[in-house]
N, C-alpha and C positions, 0 to 999 in steps of 0.2 A: 917533855927535852925543850932543856934550853936550849934558848934561839943563838946563842954566845957560845955552846962545842963549835970544833972542825967537826962536819958528816960525818969523816972517813976513817972518823976512833971507831973503834970494837967497844960490841957492849955487854959485858953480860952475858945469855944467854938469864933471862927471867927478869931482871932488874935495869932500872930507866938509872945511865951517869947518874953524879951525885953533878949537881949545877953549884959553884959560887954564888948563883945570884939568888941562887933563893931557899928557906934552910929546911926542903924538908927532900926526900926521895919518893922514888913509888917499887914499891916490893907488885909484882903482880906471882897468881898463886895458883893455879887449879885445884880446882880440888871438886868430891861431887856428892851428887844427895843428903843430905845427912851432916852431910864433917862439915866442922866447925874450923874460923880461926877468928883467936883472941889476941885482943887490943887493949897489953893491961893485966893486972889482976877485973878488973870491970864490964868489962863490957868483948863479948861473941857475936861474934857474927852464920850463921850454919847456913846456909843457900840449902831452899823449900822447896823447889822445886823449880829442873829448867825444863820448856814445851817449846817450840815453834821460835828462835833466837830471845825466847825471853825467858832472865833469872829472877827467880820471887826470895826473897831472903830476911826472913828476920832475924831481926837486930834484939841481945837481950845486953842493961847495961840502967845503971839507977837513974832514976825516974826525973831527979831533977838535972842530967843532960841535953839535950835537947837533940833529937835527931827530926834535919827535913833532908828532903830530896833532898837535889840544890837550883830544879829548873822552880821548886814555889820559892826555895829564896831568893834567890834569881831575883821571881816576878812579884812577893812581898819586897823587896829592895825597891825595886819601881816602880810602884806603885805608892810607898812611902814620898818619894822622891818627888813624883807626880803629885802628892798632894800638901810636900809641903809650901807652907804661905811663899812668899814672892818676896822677894829678900830689897832694902827698901835705902835709895838714895840717898 
């Protein structure tokens, strides 16, 4: 949610408010096991299992589209910054 929006602003159920400071909004959906969410024409996200607070998702997408968990991307980015040679002065 945009930190610049007033906190008393009414937000429709299931939607984060539009933020003029970002290029996207978040759509919050409820799905049952076996149900899919379609993203464009080439990506489908399926709820595979829900158990003990863990949701298992399946992602169908073109092979050339990288699919990475956020924490892995963050770790790879941090590792690459740690390994980058120090700038010479």
